[in-house]
PDBQT receptor file of N, H, CA, C and O in Angstrom, charges set to zero:
ATOM      1  N   MET A   1       0.845  -1.184  -0.011  1.00  0.00    +0.000 N 
ATOM      2  CA  MET A   1       0.019  -0.003  -0.003  1.00  0.00    +0.000 C 
ATOM      3  C   MET A   1       0.896   1.225  -0.018  1.00  0.00    +0.000 C 
ATOM      4  O   MET A   1       1.939   1.266   0.633  1.00  0.00    +0.000 OA
ATOM      5  N   SER A   2       0.490   2.173  -0.725  1.00  0.00    +0.000 N 
ATOM      6  H   SER A   2      -0.358   2.139  -1.254  1.00  0.00    +0.000 HD
ATOM      7  CA  SER A   2       1.233   3.453  -0.840  1.00  0.00    +0.000 C 
ATOM      8  C   SER A   2       0.334   4.627  -0.520  1.00  0.00    +0.000 C 
ATOM      9  O   SER A   2      -0.889   4.537  -0.625  1.00  0.00    +0.000 OA
ATOM     10  N   THR A   3       0.947   5.727  -0.129  1.00  0.00    +0.000 N 
ATOM     11  H   THR A   3       1.940   5.801  -0.043  1.00  0.00    +0.000 HD
ATOM     12  CA  THR A   3       0.253   6.945   0.122  1.00  0.00    +0.000 C 
ATOM     13  C   THR A   3       0.755   7.983  -0.836  1.00  0.00    +0.000 C 
ATOM     14  O   THR A   3       1.961   8.212  -0.921  1.00  0.00    +0.000 OA
ATOM     15  N   ASP A   4      -0.164   8.638  -1.582  1.00  0.00    +0.000 N 
ATOM     16  H   ASP A   4      -1.144   8.452  -1.513  1.00  0.00    +0.000 HD
ATOM     17  CA  ASP A   4       0.286   9.651  -2.518  1.00  0.00    +0.000 C 
ATOM     18  C   ASP A   4       0.510  10.987  -1.754  1.00  0.00    +0.000 C 
ATOM     19  O   ASP A   4       0.385  11.065  -0.531  1.00  0.00    +0.000 OA
ATOM     20  N   ILE A   5       0.835  11.989  -2.519  1.00  0.00    +0.000 N 
ATOM     21  H   ILE A   5       0.937  11.926  -3.512  1.00  0.00    +0.000 HD
ATOM     22  CA  ILE A   5       1.208  13.293  -1.965  1.00  0.00    +0.000 C 
ATOM     23  C   ILE A   5       0.063  13.918  -1.129  1.00  0.00    +0.000 C 
ATOM     24  O   ILE A   5       0.325  14.677  -0.196  1.00  0.00    +0.000 OA
ATOM     25  N   ILE A   6      -1.160  13.608  -1.455  1.00  0.00    +0.000 N 
ATOM     26  H   ILE A   6      -1.372  12.991  -2.213  1.00  0.00    +0.000 HD
ATOM     27  CA  ILE A   6      -2.267  14.202  -0.656  1.00  0.00    +0.000 C 
ATOM     28  C   ILE A   6      -2.819  13.277   0.347  1.00  0.00    +0.000 C 
ATOM     29  O   ILE A   6      -3.851  13.582   0.946  1.00  0.00    +0.000 OA
ATOM     30  N   GLY A   7      -2.176  12.115   0.583  1.00  0.00    +0.000 N 
ATOM     31  H   GLY A   7      -1.339  11.867   0.096  1.00  0.00    +0.000 HD
ATOM     32  CA  GLY A   7      -2.568  11.245   1.613  1.00  0.00    +0.000 C 
ATOM     33  C   GLY A   7      -3.533  10.102   1.213  1.00  0.00    +0.000 C 
ATOM     34  O   GLY A   7      -3.956   9.330   2.073  1.00  0.00    +0.000 OA
ATOM     35  N   THR A   8      -3.862   9.999  -0.020  1.00  0.00    +0.000 N 
ATOM     36  H   THR A   8      -3.519  10.627  -0.719  1.00  0.00    +0.000 HD
ATOM     37  CA  THR A   8      -4.754   8.903  -0.512  1.00  0.00    +0.000 C 
ATOM     38  C   THR A   8      -3.972   7.639  -0.596  1.00  0.00    +0.000 C 
ATOM     39  O   THR A   8      -2.919   7.607  -1.232  1.00  0.00    +0.000 OA
ATOM     40  N   LYS A   9      -4.439   6.611   0.013  1.00  0.00    +0.000 N 
ATOM     41  H   LYS A   9      -5.294   6.637   0.530  1.00  0.00    +0.000 HD
ATOM     42  CA  LYS A   9      -3.764   5.322  -0.020  1.00  0.00    +0.000 C 
ATOM     43  C   LYS A   9      -4.219   4.546  -1.267  1.00  0.00    +0.000 C 
ATOM     44  O   LYS A   9      -5.384   4.606  -1.659  1.00  0.00    +0.000 OA
ATOM     45  N   HIS A  10      -3.280   3.823  -1.873  1.00  0.00    +0.000 N 
ATOM     46  H   HIS A  10      -2.333   3.775  -1.554  1.00  0.00    +0.000 HD
ATOM     47  CA  HIS A  10      -3.601   3.016  -3.002  1.00  0.00    +0.000 C 
ATOM     48  C   HIS A  10      -2.622   1.805  -3.038  1.00  0.00    +0.000 C 
ATOM     49  O   HIS A  10      -1.593   1.785  -2.363  1.00  0.00    +0.000 OA
ATOM     50  N   ILE A  11      -2.993   0.830  -3.843  1.00  0.00    +0.000 N 
ATOM     51  H   ILE A  11      -3.829   0.846  -4.392  1.00  0.00    +0.000 HD
ATOM     52  CA  ILE A  11      -2.230  -0.361  -4.002  1.00  0.00    +0.000 C 
ATOM     53  C   ILE A  11      -1.867  -0.517  -5.448  1.00  0.00    +0.000 C 
ATOM     54  O   ILE A  11      -2.746  -0.520  -6.310  1.00  0.00    +0.000 OA
ATOM     55  N   ASP A  12      -0.610  -0.646  -5.735  1.00  0.00    +0.000 N 
ATOM     56  H   ASP A  12       0.105  -0.644  -5.035  1.00  0.00    +0.000 HD
ATOM     57  CA  ASP A  12      -0.103  -0.920  -7.134  1.00  0.00    +0.000 C 
ATOM     58  C   ASP A  12       0.167  -2.390  -7.306  1.00  0.00    +0.000 C 
ATOM     59  O   ASP A  12       0.961  -2.970  -6.566  1.00  0.00    +0.000 OA
ATOM     60  N   ILE A  13      -0.482  -3.000  -8.271  1.00  0.00    +0.000 N 
ATOM     61  H   ILE A  13      -1.127  -2.529  -8.872  1.00  0.00    +0.000 HD
ATOM     62  CA  ILE A  13      -0.263  -4.399  -8.517  1.00  0.00    +0.000 C 
ATOM     63  C   ILE A  13       0.262  -4.536  -9.939  1.00  0.00    +0.000 C 
ATOM     64  O   ILE A  13      -0.342  -4.020 -10.879  1.00  0.00    +0.000 OA
ATOM     65  N   SER A  14       1.355  -5.211 -10.094  1.00  0.00    +0.000 N 
ATOM     66  H   SER A  14       1.846  -5.630  -9.330  1.00  0.00    +0.000 HD
ATOM     67  CA  SER A  14       1.958  -5.431 -11.439  1.00  0.00    +0.000 C 
ATOM     68  C   SER A  14       1.808  -6.915 -11.800  1.00  0.00    +0.000 C 
ATOM     69  O   SER A  14       1.622  -7.770 -10.934  1.00  0.00    +0.000 OA
ATOM     70  N   PRO A  15       1.895  -7.187 -13.102  1.00  0.00    +0.000 N 
ATOM     71  CA  PRO A  15       1.710  -8.607 -13.497  1.00  0.00    +0.000 C 
ATOM     72  C   PRO A  15       2.753  -9.557 -12.931  1.00  0.00    +0.000 C 
ATOM     73  O   PRO A  15       2.520 -10.762 -12.834  1.00  0.00    +0.000 OA
ATOM     74  N   GLY A  16       3.902  -9.010 -12.560  1.00  0.00    +0.000 N 
ATOM     75  H   GLY A  16       4.091  -8.032 -12.639  1.00  0.00    +0.000 HD
ATOM     76  CA  GLY A  16       4.915  -9.843 -11.963  1.00  0.00    +0.000 C 
ATOM     77  C   GLY A  16       5.866 -10.513 -12.925  1.00  0.00    +0.000 C 
ATOM     78  O   GLY A  16       6.151  -9.980 -13.997  1.00  0.00    +0.000 OA
ATOM     79  N   ASP A  17       6.337 -11.628 -12.565  1.00  0.00    +0.000 N 
ATOM     80  H   ASP A  17       6.105 -12.061 -11.694  1.00  0.00    +0.000 HD
ATOM     81  CA  ASP A  17       7.386 -12.309 -13.290  1.00  0.00    +0.000 C 
ATOM     82  C   ASP A  17       6.951 -13.801 -13.471  1.00  0.00    +0.000 C 
ATOM     83  O   ASP A  17       6.454 -14.435 -12.539  1.00  0.00    +0.000 OA
ATOM     84  N   ALA A  18       7.148 -14.301 -14.640  1.00  0.00    +0.000 N 
ATOM     85  H   ALA A  18       7.552 -13.787 -15.396  1.00  0.00    +0.000 HD
ATOM     86  CA  ALA A  18       6.766 -15.684 -14.912  1.00  0.00    +0.000 C 
ATOM     87  C   ALA A  18       7.521 -16.692 -14.044  1.00  0.00    +0.000 C 
ATOM     88  O   ALA A  18       7.125 -17.855 -13.969  1.00  0.00    +0.000 OA
ATOM     89  N   GLY A  19       8.604 -16.263 -13.387  1.00  0.00    +0.000 N 
ATOM     90  H   GLY A  19       8.926 -15.318 -13.447  1.00  0.00    +0.000 HD
ATOM     91  CA  GLY A  19       9.375 -17.151 -12.555  1.00  0.00    +0.000 C 
ATOM     92  C   GLY A  19       8.717 -17.392 -11.211  1.00  0.00    +0.000 C 
ATOM     93  O   GLY A  19       9.165 -18.259 -10.460  1.00  0.00    +0.000 OA
ATOM     94  N   PHE A  20       7.671 -16.656 -10.884  1.00  0.00    +0.000 N 
ATOM     95  H   PHE A  20       7.307 -15.952 -11.494  1.00  0.00    +0.000 HD
ATOM     96  CA  PHE A  20       6.983 -16.795  -9.589  1.00  0.00    +0.000 C 
ATOM     97  C   PHE A  20       5.663 -17.507  -9.882  1.00  0.00    +0.000 C 
ATOM     98  O   PHE A  20       5.074 -17.364 -10.953  1.00  0.00    +0.000 OA
ATOM     99  N   PRO A  21       5.209 -18.305  -8.854  1.00  0.00    +0.000 N 
ATOM    100  CA  PRO A  21       3.970 -19.044  -9.061  1.00  0.00    +0.000 C 
ATOM    101  C   PRO A  21       2.729 -18.102  -9.068  1.00  0.00    +0.000 C 
ATOM    102  O   PRO A  21       2.738 -17.060  -8.413  1.00  0.00    +0.000 OA
ATOM    103  N   GLU A  22       1.678 -18.480  -9.806  1.00  0.00    +0.000 N 
ATOM    104  H   GLU A  22       1.670 -19.326 -10.338  1.00  0.00    +0.000 HD
ATOM    105  CA  GLU A  22       0.427 -17.707  -9.853  1.00  0.00    +0.000 C 
ATOM    106  C   GLU A  22      -0.255 -17.737  -8.541  1.00  0.00    +0.000 C 
ATOM    107  O   GLU A  22      -0.154 -18.710  -7.793  1.00  0.00    +0.000 OA
ATOM    108  N   LEU A  23      -0.964 -16.663  -8.244  1.00  0.00    +0.000 N 
ATOM    109  H   LEU A  23      -1.046 -15.872  -8.851  1.00  0.00    +0.000 HD
ATOM    110  CA  LEU A  23      -1.765 -16.637  -7.024  1.00  0.00    +0.000 C 
ATOM    111  C   LEU A  23      -2.963 -17.472  -7.173  1.00  0.00    +0.000 C 
ATOM    112  O   LEU A  23      -3.519 -17.550  -8.269  1.00  0.00    +0.000 OA
ATOM    113  N   ARG A  24      -3.402 -18.113  -6.122  1.00  0.00    +0.000 N 
ATOM    114  H   ARG A  24      -2.950 -18.049  -5.233  1.00  0.00    +0.000 HD
ATOM    115  CA  ARG A  24      -4.619 -18.922  -6.091  1.00  0.00    +0.000 C 
ATOM    116  C   ARG A  24      -5.599 -18.343  -5.094  1.00  0.00    +0.000 C 
ATOM    117  O   ARG A  24      -5.194 -17.537  -4.257  1.00  0.00    +0.000 OA
ATOM    118  N   ASP A  25      -6.865 -18.711  -5.140  1.00  0.00    +0.000 N 
ATOM    119  H   ASP A  25      -7.195 -19.367  -5.820  1.00  0.00    +0.000 HD
ATOM    120  CA  ASP A  25      -7.805 -18.245  -4.182  1.00  0.00    +0.000 C 
ATOM    121  C   ASP A  25      -7.309 -18.413  -2.770  1.00  0.00    +0.000 C 
ATOM    122  O   ASP A  25      -6.858 -19.493  -2.390  1.00  0.00    +0.000 OA
ATOM    123  N   GLY A  26      -7.388 -17.359  -1.993  1.00  0.00    +0.000 N 
ATOM    124  H   GLY A  26      -7.754 -16.482  -2.302  1.00  0.00    +0.000 HD
ATOM    125  CA  GLY A  26      -6.952 -17.405  -0.606  1.00  0.00    +0.000 C 
ATOM    126  C   GLY A  26      -5.489 -17.058  -0.380  1.00  0.00    +0.000 C 
ATOM    127  O   GLY A  26      -5.082 -16.915   0.773  1.00  0.00    +0.000 OA
ATOM    128  N   ASP A  27      -4.689 -16.917  -1.411  1.00  0.00    +0.000 N 
ATOM    129  H   ASP A  27      -5.020 -17.033  -2.348  1.00  0.00    +0.000 HD
ATOM    130  CA  ASP A  27      -3.285 -16.559  -1.306  1.00  0.00    +0.000 C 
ATOM    131  C   ASP A  27      -3.193 -15.109  -0.776  1.00  0.00    +0.000 C 
ATOM    132  O   ASP A  27      -4.116 -14.318  -0.972  1.00  0.00    +0.000 OA
ATOM    133  N   CYS A  28      -2.112 -14.778  -0.126  1.00  0.00    +0.000 N 
ATOM    134  H   CYS A  28      -1.362 -15.421   0.033  1.00  0.00    +0.000 HD
ATOM    135  CA  CYS A  28      -1.889 -13.463   0.353  1.00  0.00    +0.000 C 
ATOM    136  C   CYS A  28      -0.737 -12.802  -0.407  1.00  0.00    +0.000 C 
ATOM    137  O   CYS A  28       0.179 -13.488  -0.862  1.00  0.00    +0.000 OA
ATOM    138  N   ILE A  29      -0.777 -11.505  -0.544  1.00  0.00    +0.000 N 
ATOM    139  H   ILE A  29      -1.521 -10.948  -0.175  1.00  0.00    +0.000 HD
ATOM    140  CA  ILE A  29       0.252 -10.726  -1.176  1.00  0.00    +0.000 C 
ATOM    141  C   ILE A  29       0.846  -9.881  -0.107  1.00  0.00    +0.000 C 
ATOM    142  O   ILE A  29       0.149  -9.083   0.519  1.00  0.00    +0.000 OA
ATOM    143  N   SER A  30       2.137 -10.040   0.122  1.00  0.00    +0.000 N 
ATOM    144  H   SER A  30       2.703 -10.689  -0.387  1.00  0.00    +0.000 HD
ATOM    145  CA  SER A  30       2.834  -9.190   1.136  1.00  0.00    +0.000 C 
ATOM    146  C   SER A  30       3.233  -7.851   0.518  1.00  0.00    +0.000 C 
ATOM    147  O   SER A  30       3.491  -7.761  -0.682  1.00  0.00    +0.000 OA
ATOM    148  N   SER A  31       3.278  -6.838   1.337  1.00  0.00    +0.000 N 
ATOM    149  H   SER A  31       3.068  -6.911   2.312  1.00  0.00    +0.000 HD
ATOM    150  CA  SER A  31       3.643  -5.514   0.762  1.00  0.00    +0.000 C 
ATOM    151  C   SER A  31       5.048  -5.192   1.104  1.00  0.00    +0.000 C 
ATOM    152  O   SER A  31       5.574  -5.687   2.102  1.00  0.00    +0.000 OA
ATOM    153  N   GLN A  32       5.671  -4.388   0.320  1.00  0.00    +0.000 N 
ATOM    154  H   GLN A  32       5.244  -3.986  -0.491  1.00  0.00    +0.000 HD
ATOM    155  CA  GLN A  32       7.027  -3.920   0.568  1.00  0.00    +0.000 C 
ATOM    156  C   GLN A  32       6.942  -2.417   0.677  1.00  0.00    +0.000 C 
ATOM    157  O   GLN A  32       6.720  -1.710  -0.306  1.00  0.00    +0.000 OA
ATOM    158  N   GLU A  33       7.122  -1.947   1.888  1.00  0.00    +0.000 N 
ATOM    159  H   GLU A  33       7.302  -2.520   2.687  1.00  0.00    +0.000 HD
ATOM    160  CA  GLU A  33       7.012  -0.504   2.095  1.00  0.00    +0.000 C 
ATOM    161  C   GLU A  33       8.326   0.065   2.544  1.00  0.00    +0.000 C 
ATOM    162  O   GLU A  33       9.059  -0.538   3.328  1.00  0.00    +0.000 OA
ATOM    163  N   ASN A  34       8.594   1.174   2.061  1.00  0.00    +0.000 N 
ATOM    164  H   ASN A  34       7.999   1.665   1.424  1.00  0.00    +0.000 HD
ATOM    165  CA  ASN A  34       9.817   1.901   2.572  1.00  0.00    +0.000 C 
ATOM    166  C   ASN A  34       9.309   2.813   3.677  1.00  0.00    +0.000 C 
ATOM    167  O   ASN A  34       8.786   3.891   3.396  1.00  0.00    +0.000 OA
ATOM    168  N   SER A  35       9.455   2.398   4.922  1.00  0.00    +0.000 N 
ATOM    169  H   SER A  35       9.880   1.522   5.150  1.00  0.00    +0.000 HD
ATOM    170  CA  SER A  35       8.846   3.113   5.992  1.00  0.00    +0.000 C 
ATOM    171  C   SER A  35       9.360   4.568   6.116  1.00  0.00    +0.000 C 
ATOM    172  O   SER A  35       8.607   5.453   6.524  1.00  0.00    +0.000 OA
ATOM    173  N   ASP A  36      10.592   4.804   5.777  1.00  0.00    +0.000 N 
ATOM    174  H   ASP A  36      11.203   4.085   5.446  1.00  0.00    +0.000 HD
ATOM    175  CA  ASP A  36      11.098   6.194   5.811  1.00  0.00    +0.000 C 
ATOM    176  C   ASP A  36      10.410   7.045   4.770  1.00  0.00    +0.000 C 
ATOM    177  O   ASP A  36      10.060   8.193   5.043  1.00  0.00    +0.000 OA
ATOM    178  N   MET A  37      10.209   6.508   3.592  1.00  0.00    +0.000 N 
ATOM    179  H   MET A  37      10.493   5.575   3.370  1.00  0.00    +0.000 HD
ATOM    180  CA  MET A  37       9.533   7.240   2.511  1.00  0.00    +0.000 C 
ATOM    181  C   MET A  37       8.063   7.450   2.896  1.00  0.00    +0.000 C 
ATOM    182  O   MET A  37       7.518   8.539   2.713  1.00  0.00    +0.000 OA
ATOM    183  N   MET A  38       7.425   6.399   3.432  1.00  0.00    +0.000 N 
ATOM    184  H   MET A  38       7.867   5.514   3.581  1.00  0.00    +0.000 HD
ATOM    185  CA  MET A  38       6.027   6.496   3.894  1.00  0.00    +0.000 C 
ATOM    186  C   MET A  38       5.899   7.570   4.964  1.00  0.00    +0.000 C 
ATOM    187  O   MET A  38       4.954   8.358   4.948  1.00  0.00    +0.000 OA
ATOM    188  N   SER A  39       6.803   7.601   5.850  1.00  0.00    +0.000 N 
ATOM    189  H   SER A  39       7.571   6.961   5.863  1.00  0.00    +0.000 HD
ATOM    190  CA  SER A  39       6.790   8.606   6.939  1.00  0.00    +0.000 C 
ATOM    191  C   SER A  39       6.889   9.978   6.401  1.00  0.00    +0.000 C 
ATOM    192  O   SER A  39       6.146  10.871   6.807  1.00  0.00    +0.000 OA
ATOM    193  N   THR A  40       7.812  10.171   5.472  1.00  0.00    +0.000 N 
ATOM    194  H   THR A  40       8.416   9.446   5.141  1.00  0.00    +0.000 HD
ATOM    195  CA  THR A  40       8.045  11.496   4.865  1.00  0.00    +0.000 C 
ATOM    196  C   THR A  40       6.768  11.933   4.088  1.00  0.00    +0.000 C 
ATOM    197  O   THR A  40       6.309  13.066   4.227  1.00  0.00    +0.000 OA
ATOM    198  N   LEU A  41       6.209  11.006   3.269  1.00  0.00    +0.000 N 
ATOM    199  H   LEU A  41       6.583  10.085   3.156  1.00  0.00    +0.000 HD
ATOM    200  CA  LEU A  41       5.040  11.337   2.491  1.00  0.00    +0.000 C 
ATOM    201  C   LEU A  41       3.844  11.647   3.361  1.00  0.00    +0.000 C 
ATOM    202  O   LEU A  41       3.073  12.565   3.080  1.00  0.00    +0.000 OA
ATOM    203  N   THR A  42       3.700  10.883   4.407  1.00  0.00    +0.000 N 
ATOM    204  H   THR A  42       4.326  10.138   4.635  1.00  0.00    +0.000 HD
ATOM    205  CA  THR A  42       2.584  11.083   5.350  1.00  0.00    +0.000 C 
ATOM    206  C   THR A  42       2.736  12.416   6.046  1.00  0.00    +0.000 C 
ATOM    207  O   THR A  42       1.749  13.123   6.246  1.00  0.00    +0.000 OA
ATOM    208  N   ASN A  43       3.983  12.784   6.429  1.00  0.00    +0.000 N 
ATOM    209  H   ASN A  43       4.785  12.210   6.267  1.00  0.00    +0.000 HD
ATOM    210  CA  ASN A  43       4.246  14.072   7.079  1.00  0.00    +0.000 C 
ATOM    211  C   ASN A  43       3.895  15.230   6.121  1.00  0.00    +0.000 C 
ATOM    212  O   ASN A  43       3.262  16.201   6.535  1.00  0.00    +0.000 OA
ATOM    213  N   ILE A  44       4.298  15.127   4.863  1.00  0.00    +0.000 N 
ATOM    214  H   ILE A  44       4.812  14.338   4.526  1.00  0.00    +0.000 HD
ATOM    215  CA  ILE A  44       4.034  16.150   3.881  1.00  0.00    +0.000 C 
ATOM    216  C   ILE A  44       2.496  16.274   3.674  1.00  0.00    +0.000 C 
ATOM    217  O   ILE A  44       1.939  17.372   3.671  1.00  0.00    +0.000 OA
ATOM    218  N   ALA A  45       1.847  15.117   3.504  1.00  0.00    +0.000 N 
ATOM    219  H   ALA A  45       2.299  14.226   3.507  1.00  0.00    +0.000 HD
ATOM    220  CA  ALA A  45       0.409  15.117   3.339  1.00  0.00    +0.000 C 
ATOM    221  C   ALA A  45      -0.327  15.748   4.512  1.00  0.00    +0.000 C 
ATOM    222  O   ALA A  45      -1.288  16.492   4.318  1.00  0.00    +0.000 OA
ATOM    223  N   ASP A  46       0.107  15.462   5.692  1.00  0.00    +0.000 N 
ATOM    224  H   ASP A  46       0.888  14.858   5.850  1.00  0.00    +0.000 HD
ATOM    225  CA  ASP A  46      -0.491  16.042   6.924  1.00  0.00    +0.000 C 
ATOM    226  C   ASP A  46      -0.286  17.516   6.901  1.00  0.00    +0.000 C 
ATOM    227  O   ASP A  46      -1.219  18.246   7.233  1.00  0.00    +0.000 OA
ATOM    228  N   LYS A  47       0.840  18.004   6.543  1.00  0.00    +0.000 N 
ATOM    229  H   LYS A  47       1.599  17.411   6.273  1.00  0.00    +0.000 HD
ATOM    230  CA  LYS A  47       1.111  19.481   6.513  1.00  0.00    +0.000 C 
ATOM    231  C   LYS A  47       0.224  20.165   5.445  1.00  0.00    +0.000 C 
ATOM    232  O   LYS A  47      -0.343  21.233   5.677  1.00  0.00    +0.000 OA
ATOM    233  N   ILE A  48       0.126  19.509   4.268  1.00  0.00    +0.000 N 
ATOM    234  H   ILE A  48       0.586  18.642   4.080  1.00  0.00    +0.000 HD
ATOM    235  CA  ILE A  48      -0.745  20.098   3.228  1.00  0.00    +0.000 C 
ATOM    236  C   ILE A  48      -2.187  20.124   3.694  1.00  0.00    +0.000 C 
ATOM    237  O   ILE A  48      -2.883  21.129   3.548  1.00  0.00    +0.000 OA
ATOM    238  N   ASN A  49      -2.626  19.014   4.254  1.00  0.00    +0.000 N 
ATOM    239  H   ASN A  49      -2.060  18.198   4.373  1.00  0.00    +0.000 HD
ATOM    240  CA  ASN A  49      -4.063  19.015   4.783  1.00  0.00    +0.000 C 
ATOM    241  C   ASN A  49      -4.263  20.056   5.833  1.00  0.00    +0.000 C 
ATOM    242  O   ASN A  49      -5.292  20.731   5.828  1.00  0.00    +0.000 OA
ATOM    243  N   LYS A  50      -3.326  20.225   6.741  1.00  0.00    +0.000 N 
ATOM    244  H   LYS A  50      -2.490  19.676   6.745  1.00  0.00    +0.000 HD
ATOM    245  CA  LYS A  50      -3.445  21.237   7.797  1.00  0.00    +0.000 C 
ATOM    246  C   LYS A  50      -3.495  22.636   7.167  1.00  0.00    +0.000 C 
ATOM    247  O   LYS A  50      -4.311  23.466   7.567  1.00  0.00    +0.000 OA
ATOM    248  N   ALA A  51      -2.630  22.895   6.192  1.00  0.00    +0.000 N 
ATOM    249  H   ALA A  51      -1.967  22.221   5.867  1.00  0.00    +0.000 HD
ATOM    250  CA  ALA A  51      -2.602  24.192   5.522  1.00  0.00    +0.000 C 
ATOM    251  C   ALA A  51      -3.938  24.414   4.813  1.00  0.00    +0.000 C 
ATOM    252  O   ALA A  51      -4.465  25.525   4.864  1.00  0.00    +0.000 OA
ATOM    253  N   LEU A  52      -4.485  23.442   4.181  1.00  0.00    +0.000 N 
ATOM    254  H   LEU A  52      -4.057  22.539   4.139  1.00  0.00    +0.000 HD
ATOM    255  CA  LEU A  52      -5.777  23.594   3.463  1.00  0.00    +0.000 C 
ATOM    256  C   LEU A  52      -6.893  23.848   4.448  1.00  0.00    +0.000 C 
ATOM    257  O   LEU A  52      -7.783  24.659   4.196  1.00  0.00    +0.000 OA
ATOM    258  N   ASP A  53      -6.844  23.135   5.600  1.00  0.00    +0.000 N 
ATOM    259  H   ASP A  53      -6.121  22.475   5.804  1.00  0.00    +0.000 HD
ATOM    260  CA  ASP A  53      -7.831  23.351   6.675  1.00  0.00    +0.000 C 
ATOM    261  C   ASP A  53      -7.755  24.786   7.181  1.00  0.00    +0.000 C 
ATOM    262  O   ASP A  53      -8.766  25.470   7.343  1.00  0.00    +0.000 OA
ATOM    263  N   ASN A  54      -6.543  25.210   7.421  1.00  0.00    +0.000 N 
ATOM    264  H   ASN A  54      -5.722  24.655   7.289  1.00  0.00    +0.000 HD
ATOM    265  CA  ASN A  54      -6.367  26.619   7.898  1.00  0.00    +0.000 C 
ATOM    266  C   ASN A  54      -6.862  27.647   6.892  1.00  0.00    +0.000 C 
ATOM    267  O   ASN A  54      -7.411  28.679   7.277  1.00  0.00    +0.000 OA
ATOM    268  N   GLU A  55      -6.676  27.376   5.628  1.00  0.00    +0.000 N 
ATOM    269  H   GLU A  55      -6.230  26.538   5.315  1.00  0.00    +0.000 HD
ATOM    270  CA  GLU A  55      -7.117  28.255   4.550  1.00  0.00    +0.000 C 
ATOM    271  C   GLU A  55      -8.665  28.330   4.532  1.00  0.00    +0.000 C 
ATOM    272  O   GLU A  55      -9.261  29.383   4.302  1.00  0.00    +0.000 OA
ATOM    273  N   LYS A  56      -9.279  27.158   4.789  1.00  0.00    +0.000 N 
ATOM    274  H   LYS A  56      -8.795  26.303   4.976  1.00  0.00    +0.000 HD
ATOM    275  CA  LYS A  56     -10.782  27.181   4.778  1.00  0.00    +0.000 C 
ATOM    276  C   LYS A  56     -11.318  27.952   5.994  1.00  0.00    +0.000 C 
ATOM    277  O   LYS A  56     -12.310  28.672   5.880  1.00  0.00    +0.000 OA
ATOM    278  N   THR A  57     -10.690  27.808   7.112  1.00  0.00    +0.000 N 
ATOM    279  H   THR A  57      -9.884  27.223   7.204  1.00  0.00    +0.000 HD
ATOM    280  CA  THR A  57     -11.165  28.519   8.316  1.00  0.00    +0.000 C 
ATOM    281  C   THR A  57     -10.894  30.014   8.284  1.00  0.00    +0.000 C 
ATOM    282  O   THR A  57     -11.595  30.818   8.898  1.00  0.00    +0.000 OA
ATOM    283  N   ALA A  58      -9.842  30.351   7.539  1.00  0.00    +0.000 N 
ATOM    284  H   ALA A  58      -9.272  29.698   7.041  1.00  0.00    +0.000 HD
ATOM    285  CA  ALA A  58      -9.481  31.776   7.495  1.00  0.00    +0.000 C 
ATOM    286  C   ALA A  58     -10.401  32.599   6.538  1.00  0.00    +0.000 C 
ATOM    287  O   ALA A  58     -10.458  33.825   6.628  1.00  0.00    +0.000 OA
ATOM    288  N   THR A  59     -11.100  31.907   5.641  1.00  0.00    +0.000 N 
ATOM    289  H   THR A  59     -11.054  30.911   5.568  1.00  0.00    +0.000 HD
ATOM    290  CA  THR A  59     -12.016  32.674   4.723  1.00  0.00    +0.000 C 
ATOM    291  C   THR A  59     -13.407  32.685   5.170  1.00  0.00    +0.000 C 
ATOM    292  O   THR A  59     -14.263  33.276   4.512  1.00  0.00    +0.000 OA
TER     293      THR A  59
C-alpha cells in the first residue's frame, strides 16, 4: 500500500514475473514499504491538509 502526496492510499499491482507461481484463491500478497519514505510522504500530506484546513477557516 502506498500513500500519494495528498494522503490517499492506493495499492499498485503489477503482472509480476513468470518465474513466480500464480496466485490462487486465498493466497496473500505481502507488501514492501519503505517506512522512511512513507513517513516522509505522510508528514508532507499532513502538513498540506493542515494548511488547506487553515485556509478554509481563514476565509
